[in-house]
N, C-alpha and C positions, 0 to 999 in steps of 0.2 A: 222424251218418250219414257214410258214406264216399262216394267219388266215383261209385260206381255207384248211389247213392241208397239203399242198403240199410243196415240197422243192423249194427253190429259190436261186438265186445267187445275192449277192449284192457286187458291186465293188466300192471301194473308191480310189480316187487318193489323195495321201497325200503329204504334203510338209514337209521338214525336221523338222521344229519346232513343227509340229503337228503329233504325231505318233499314236494316237488312234482316233477312231471314233465310233459313235453309231447310231443306227437307231430305229425308232419306227414302228413296223409292226402292230399296233393296228387296229382293225376293226373300221372304221368310216362310219357313215351313212351321206348321203348328201340328202337334201330334198328341194322341191319347190312346188309352187302351181300356178294355172292359174289366180289368182286374179290380181287386184281388179275386182269384178263382181257385177252384179245387183241382187237384190232379184228375186228369181224364176230361176236363173241360176244354173248350176251344178258346184260344187267345185271339181277340180281334184287335189288330193294330189299325189305327185310323189317322189318315191325314185330314185334319180338320179344315184345311183350306186348299182343296185340290185345284189345280190350274189346267186350263186347256193346253194340250200339246206338251205337257210336262213329262220329264223322265224322272222316275222315282227310284231311289236306291236306298233300301232298308238293309241294315245289318243288326246282328244281335248275338246272344249267347249260342254256343255250340255250332258256330259257323253259319248261323242263319243269314240268308240273303233273300231279297225279293225285289222285283221291279213293279209290283202292283201298288196302287195308292193305298189300298186297305186290305193287306194280306191277313189270312187266317192261319193259325197254327193249330191243327187238330190234335186231340188226345194229349194235351199238354202234361208235362211232368214237372217236378220241382226244379229239374235241371234247365227248364226253359225260363226260370226266373232270371231277371236281370234287366240291364239297360238296353233298349232298342233305339237305334238312331236312324233318322231319315235325312237324306240330302236330296233336294229337289232341284232340277235344272230346267229352265225355260229360256228359249232363245239365247243359249250360251251363257246365261247368267245362273250361277249356282248359289243356292241358299246356304247359310251357315247350318251346321248340324243341329237338328232338333231331337230331343231325347224324351223317352217315356220309360218309367220303371215298371216292369211287370212283376207281379207277385203271384206265384202258384204255390198254394199250401197243400201239404200232404193230406190225404184222406185218413182219418184215424182207423185203427184196427181194433174194433170193439169186441171184447170177449165178455161172456157172462158165465158165472159158476154158481153152484148151490151147495150149501152145507150138507144137504142130502137131496138126491134126485128122486128118491122114493120115500114117502112118509105115510104114516097111518092117519086116517081121518081124525081130525081134532088136534093134530100136532102141527108144528110149524117147521119151516126151513128158512134160511137166509139166502137171498139172491144178492150177488155182488157183481157189479160191472166194472170193467177196467179198459184202459186204452184210449180214453178221451178226457176232456176237461169238464164236461157236463153231460147229464143223462136224463132222458125222459122215458118212462116206462109205459107199457100198455096196461090194459085191465084196470085203469083208474088208480094206478100206484103212484102217479105223480113224478117228481124229480128226485135226484140224488143217486149216489152210486150203490147204496145198499138198502135192501128192503126185506123185512120179515113178513112172511106170508103164511097163511093157513087155508089153502083152498079145500073145498068140500069134494071136488072131483078132479080128475086128471086135467091139468090146465097147461097150455103153452103161453109163455110170456115173451114179449120182445122188449128190447131196450135199444134206444137210439142214442148214440154218443155223438157229441159235437166238439170239435176243436177248430178254432179260427174260421167258423162258418161252414166247415166241411163235416159231413156226417157219415156214419156207418151204423148198421143195425145187426144185432145178434139175437138169437132166440134160444129158449131153453124150455123143456117140458118137465113138469113135476108130476110124477105119478102118485095118485092117492089110492092107498089100499084101505079097504073097509075092514073094520075089526069084526071077526067072526062072533056070532051070538053063541053064548054057552047054554 
């Protein structure tokens, strides 16, 4: 009988010098997750080979437990990172522990500053972003953490910072004053 309690047929082809063979019909759990993900996302733990009438026993960081085959942890934080273990039981046969490592990355905290928030038309200011590892600017400014700009009118700029696939956006408005005519 197999771990489902049903009968099965196993056929071996042998060669003359090998006249015996064995097989292991043990219950095995196979697991995975949808990571890496960013803080605030949902962790999806998956039993890749669910069995009829199985009892599922998941454990993980911060005292996590579940008896679902594919549990979800909503609004994950970095403290949810770590090893999750599933033990599956079918007809009084228990699988060895199967593990999956979940990675939850923090969302960067992007800030943007300007050398001057208010400039006269025709002059420039320098925008500087911080808090992430790479940056993409609006208004056609491209990438990089620092940009020298000289807008003709008051303009709002946004910058999206990315670290480990996680993003945050910051905005800044540069006020442009016209030079009075004499």
